[in-house]
C-alpha positions, 0 to 999 in steps of 0.5 A, a space after each residue: 501504506 500498511 501493506 508497504 510497511 509490512 514489506 519494509 519491515 520484512 525487508 529490514 529484517 532480511 537485510 539485517 540478517 544478510 549483513 550480520 551473516 556477511 560480516 560473520 562469514 567475511 570477517 572470520 579472523 578479524 578482531 573486529 567481527 565480535 564488535 561489529 556484529 554486536 553493533 550491527 545487532 543492537 543498532 539494527 534490532 532497535 531500529 526495526 522495533 522502533 520502526 514497527 512500533 511507530 508504524 503501528 501507532 501512527 499508521 492507522 488501519 485500512 479495511 477493504 469495503 469492496 472488491 470487484 473483478 473486471 468483467 472480461 479480465 480475470 487478472 484485474 479487479 477494483 478495490 475500494 479501501 476505507 482509511 481509519 486513523 484520521 479525522 475524515 473518512 477517507 475512501 480510495 480506489 485502487 486497480 489491482 493487475 496480475 496475480 500474486 507475486 507479480 500483482 501491481 496496484 495503482 490508485 485510481 482516486 481518493 475521496 475525503 468524506 468530511 463533506 457529505 457531497 465529497 463522499 464516495 457513494 459508488 464505484 463500478 466497472 464501466 467496461 473492463 478498461 474503464 471504472 466509474 466513481 460516483 460521489 453522493 453529490 452525483 458527480 461522476 468520475 471515469 477513469 480509463 485503465 491502460 493495458 498494463 493496469 495503470 489508470 490514466 489519471 487519479 481523481 482527488 475529491 474534497 482535498 
């Protein structure tokens, strides 16, 4: 969510600038020009500031725990992320495919570690199109990855 939050706030700023520019260029000889731009900037800037503050306070943080490229594919990697900001230790596994800016990210699984048995202990590539996630209790979950990078299912443990 933090990555999405950064894009949403950046796109909001860009949209505000574009709307302001459109009003300034479109209403060159109108008496509504100054009040409309002032209203747009006051409401838009305060909304973006409030959204950024709320997102930063309540968004939690993510930390990359492990990154592993697929053996036969240079454009695919496995990513394990630890989320903080909640009471339970949560680990999520993602598959990233492609190179920036066309990179796509899909979730392969999330493990709620509130119980020791549900905690994620190991994540590895079983093959270039299959990943294996193992819990501390020994439960093994294999997920097949499609050629476009999308997992065939999302594993949820401990929810």
